[in-house]
Structures are given as structure tokens and as C-alpha cells.
C-alpha positions as CSV (number, residue, x, y, z in Angstrom):
1,M,-70.4,22.0,221.7
2,S,-71.3,23.9,224.9
3,L,-72.6,27.4,224.6
4,S,-69.7,28.9,226.6
5,R,-67.2,27.2,224.3
6,R,-69.0,28.4,221.2
7,H,-68.9,32.0,222.5
8,F,-65.2,31.6,223.2
9,I,-64.5,30.4,219.7
10,L,-66.6,33.1,218.2
11,A,-64.8,35.7,220.2
12,L,-61.4,34.4,219.0
13,A,-62.6,34.4,215.4
14,G,-63.9,38.0,215.9
15,L,-60.6,39.2,217.2
16,A,-58.8,37.7,214.3
17,C,-60.8,39.7,211.7
18,V,-61.7,42.9,213.5
19,P,-59.9,45.3,211.0
20,S,-61.5,43.8,207.9
21,A,-64.9,43.3,209.6
22,R,-65.0,47.0,210.7
23,A,-64.0,48.2,207.3
24,E,-66.7,46.1,205.7
25,G,-69.1,47.1,208.3
26,W,-68.5,50.9,208.0
27,S,-68.9,50.6,204.3
28,S,-72.4,49.5,204.8
29,V,-73.3,52.4,207.1
30,T,-74.6,55.5,205.4
31,A,-74.2,59.0,206.7
32,A,-78.0,59.1,207.4
33,E,-77.7,55.9,209.5
34,A,-74.8,57.2,211.5
35,T,-76.7,60.4,212.2
36,Q,-79.9,58.6,213.1
37,A,-78.0,56.2,215.4
38,L,-76.6,59.2,217.3
39,R,-80.0,60.9,217.5
40,D,-81.6,57.7,218.8
41,S,-78.9,57.1,221.4
42,L,-78.9,60.7,222.6
43,S,-82.7,60.7,222.8
44,Q,-82.6,57.5,224.8
45,G,-79.9,58.7,227.1
46,A,-81.5,62.0,227.7
47,R,-85.0,60.6,228.3
48,A,-83.6,58.0,230.8
49,A,-81.5,60.7,232.6
50,I,-84.4,63.1,233.0
51,A,-86.8,60.4,234.1
52,R,-84.4,59.2,236.7
53,L,-83.6,62.6,238.1
54,G,-87.1,64.2,237.8
55,R,-88.7,62.2,240.6
56,E,-88.5,62.2,244.4
57,N,-85.0,61.5,245.5
58,G,-83.8,61.6,241.9
59,Y,-81.1,64.1,243.0
60,F,-81.2,63.7,246.7
61,G,-80.8,60.0,246.6
62,Y,-78.2,59.8,243.9
63,A,-74.7,60.6,245.2
64,K,-73.2,61.7,241.8
65,A,-76.0,64.3,241.3
66,K,-76.9,65.2,244.8
67,I,-76.7,69.0,245.4
68,G,-74.6,69.8,248.5
69,L,-74.1,73.1,250.2
70,P,-72.6,76.0,248.2
71,K,-68.8,76.2,248.7
72,N,-68.7,78.8,251.4
73,F,-71.5,77.2,253.3
74,A,-69.7,73.9,253.1
75,R,-66.5,75.4,254.5
76,A,-68.5,76.6,257.6
77,E,-70.8,73.6,257.9
78,G,-69.0,72.4,261.0
79,I,-69.4,75.7,262.7
80,L,-73.1,75.9,261.8
81,R,-73.7,72.4,263.2
82,F,-71.8,73.2,266.3
83,L,-74.0,76.2,266.9
84,G,-77.1,74.0,266.7
85,L,-78.0,74.8,263.1
86,G,-77.7,71.2,261.8
87,K,-81.4,70.9,261.1
88,Q,-81.3,74.1,259.0
89,V,-78.3,72.8,257.1
90,D,-80.1,69.5,256.4
91,D,-83.3,71.3,255.4
92,L,-81.5,73.5,253.0
93,V,-79.8,70.6,251.3
94,L,-83.1,68.7,251.0
95,A,-84.9,71.8,249.7
96,M,-82.3,72.4,247.0
97,N,-82.5,68.9,245.7
98,R,-86.3,68.9,245.7
99,A,-86.1,72.1,243.6
100,A,-83.8,70.3,241.1
101,E,-86.1,67.3,240.9
102,A,-89.1,69.6,240.1
103,A,-87.2,71.6,237.5
104,V,-85.2,69.0,235.5
105,P,-88.3,67.6,233.6
106,E,-88.5,71.1,232.0
107,A,-85.2,70.3,230.2
108,R,-86.8,67.5,228.1
109,D,-88.1,69.5,225.2
110,V,-85.0,71.6,224.9
111,V,-82.7,68.6,224.9
112,L,-84.8,66.6,222.4
113,E,-85.1,69.5,220.1
114,A,-81.3,69.8,220.0
115,V,-81.1,66.1,219.1
116,R,-83.5,66.5,216.2
117,K,-81.3,69.3,214.8
118,I,-78.0,67.4,214.9
119,S,-76.2,67.6,211.6
120,V,-74.3,64.9,209.7
121,V,-71.1,66.9,210.4
122,D,-71.8,67.0,214.1
123,A,-72.6,63.3,214.1
124,K,-69.4,62.4,212.4
125,A,-67.3,64.4,214.9
126,I,-69.2,63.0,217.9
127,L,-69.0,59.4,216.8
128,A,-65.3,59.8,216.2
129,G,-64.7,61.7,219.4
130,G,-64.9,58.8,221.8
131,D,-66.6,58.3,225.1
132,G,-68.0,61.6,226.4
133,A,-68.0,63.4,223.1
134,A,-71.8,63.3,222.8
135,T,-72.3,64.6,226.3
136,A,-69.9,67.5,225.6
137,W,-71.8,68.3,222.4
138,F,-75.1,68.2,224.4
139,R,-73.8,70.6,227.0
140,K,-72.5,73.1,224.4
141,E,-75.7,73.1,222.5
142,T,-78.2,73.2,225.4
143,E,-76.8,74.6,228.6
144,A,-77.3,78.3,228.0
145,H,-80.9,77.7,226.9
146,L,-81.6,75.4,229.8
147,V,-80.3,77.9,232.3
148,D,-82.9,80.3,231.1
149,K,-85.7,77.8,230.8
150,M,-85.3,76.3,234.2
151,A,-84.7,79.6,236.1
152,P,-88.4,80.4,236.5
153,I,-89.2,76.8,237.5
154,I,-86.6,76.8,240.2
155,H,-87.8,80.3,241.3
156,A,-91.4,79.1,241.6
157,V,-90.4,76.0,243.6
158,A,-88.2,78.1,245.9
159,E,-91.0,80.4,246.6
160,R,-93.5,77.6,247.4
161,S,-91.0,75.8,249.6
162,D,-88.8,76.6,252.6
163,L,-85.8,76.9,250.4
164,V,-85.4,80.7,250.3
165,R,-86.0,81.1,254.0
166,A,-83.5,78.4,255.0
167,Y,-80.9,79.8,252.6
168,N,-81.2,83.3,253.9
169,A,-81.2,82.2,257.5
170,L,-77.9,80.4,257.1
171,S,-76.4,83.1,254.9
172,S,-77.1,85.8,257.5
173,Q,-75.5,83.6,260.2
174,L,-72.4,83.2,258.1
175,V,-72.1,86.9,257.5
176,K,-72.5,87.6,261.2
177,L,-70.0,84.9,262.3
178,A,-67.2,85.4,259.8
179,D,-68.3,87.8,257.1
180,I,-68.6,84.8,254.8
181,K,-71.0,85.3,251.8
182,S,-72.3,82.9,249.3
183,E,-70.3,82.7,246.1
184,L,-73.6,83.1,244.1
185,A,-76.1,85.9,244.4
186,T,-79.0,83.6,245.2
187,V,-79.6,80.0,246.0
188,E,-81.7,79.7,242.8
189,N,-78.7,80.4,240.6
190,Y,-76.7,77.8,242.5
191,V,-79.4,75.2,242.2
192,N,-79.9,75.9,238.5
193,R,-76.2,75.3,237.8
194,K,-76.0,72.1,239.9
195,T,-79.3,70.8,238.4
196,L,-77.6,70.9,235.0
197,D,-74.4,69.4,236.3
198,G,-76.4,66.4,237.6
199,L,-78.3,66.1,234.3
200,Y,-75.1,66.1,232.1
201,T,-73.5,63.6,234.6
202,L,-76.3,61.2,234.1
203,I,-76.4,61.7,230.3
204,A,-72.7,60.9,230.3
205,E,-73.4,57.6,232.1
206,E,-76.1,56.8,229.6
207,E,-73.7,57.5,226.7
208,H,-71.0,55.4,228.2
209,S,-73.4,52.5,228.6
210,I,-74.4,52.6,225.0
211,R,-70.8,52.8,223.7
212,A,-69.7,50.0,226.1
213,Q,-72.6,47.7,225.5
214,P,-73.9,48.1,221.9
215,L,-75.2,44.5,221.9
216,N,-78.0,45.7,224.1
217,Y,-79.3,47.6,221.1
218,A,-78.8,44.7,218.6
219,G,-81.1,44.7,215.7
220,G,-81.3,48.5,215.4
221,V,-79.3,51.2,213.8
222,V,-77.9,52.2,217.2
223,G,-76.4,48.8,217.8
224,K,-75.1,48.6,214.3
225,V,-73.2,51.9,214.4
226,F,-72.0,51.8,218.0
227,G,-71.0,48.1,217.6
228,L,-68.5,49.2,215.0
229,L,-66.9,51.7,217.3
230,N,-65.8,49.1,219.8
């Protein structure tokens, strides 16, 4: 029998007994295993997300995480470029993303500590919550702490780079031209928020990958638990 035909027959057999198989499977999963599976998957996802974002072009080169202009700047981007300020606009965008790339590794310890503290009750709710539930929990548990933790890092990067000067130059131009002010007091606050947005976006992708492809983790508790959720 060919391998593809064997897989097809096994798939049909699996579909025929999914309810009983899952019931039997879940009966073999302890609360400790379910909690550990979630901790392992969250740790893997967070580490992967931070490693990917915390390098050159981690934000700037990734469309879903790239930090663009603050809203009011974006509304006036065409005017700024028309006035010959295109390079300053581009420099600001690059500087903001470089600040995020330098700051996001500082999230690692906070995120992993939150994972270590996850409770059995939390694990049960997250596993039953469907795709995105883990990321939502992550954000609720870590965002406020991360805002505080990364603020001095972003501030230090901003002072070492051309970020503050570029931001202030464009801001003053917008005020002169149309009395348009930034929606945030400083570029640092904006970058801090967008850095976290990018981090949670990538963590969500990692969570989706684990839920969608548990066979990639076959042989471990993560594959065992998440395989039963599909």
C-alpha cells in the first residue's frame, strides 16, 4: 500500500472515531500536563517572537509589526513629502523601528516569569478559549509591566539616536502648517505602545501555529494536549 493511500485511510479512520478518541485522550491528560503544555507552548511562542523582533529589521522589515507614523503625522505625510521633508519622514520611521528592535528583548524575562506563574485555572480557561486566548491572557498579565520596563530602554535608545530630533522637527512643522499635534506626548510613548503591539501580534501567530499544527510537537506534552483540541 502506498504511503499516501495509507495516510488517506488513517485519516478516514480518525474522522470516524474523533469523539471517542478525544474523550479517551482527555481522560489521560492530567491538570498538571495541561498546565505544563500551555506553559511550554507560551514559552516557545514568546521566545520565538522576541528573537525574531529583537534584531535588525525585526520590526522594520516585518509588515505586521512595522511601526509607521503616528496618526496625525500620517494624515499629513503627503504635505510633509511635498515640502521636501520626505527624508525626515523616512528617518523617523526607521528610527522608531530601530528603537523597538533594541527594546523588545527586555520583555523576555517579564513574559517568561508570567508563564511560570500560570495557574491550573488559567490554563483550563485558555485551552478552552480557542485560538487567541493565550495571547489575550499574555497581554492582560504582562502589558502594564512591560510598558514600565521598556520605557527607560526606549528613552535611552531615543537619546542615542536621531529619533527625538527627527520627531521634534516634524512635529514643529505640523504645528506651524496646520496646528496639528501628535496624539501622544512623546514619540517614546508611541514607540513603546507599538513595540508591544508588534510583540503580541507575533505571539498570536506563534500560538496559532501551535494550535493548527500540533503534530510538529509530537512526542511531547504540547503535542499531546494541543492535538486533542483540534
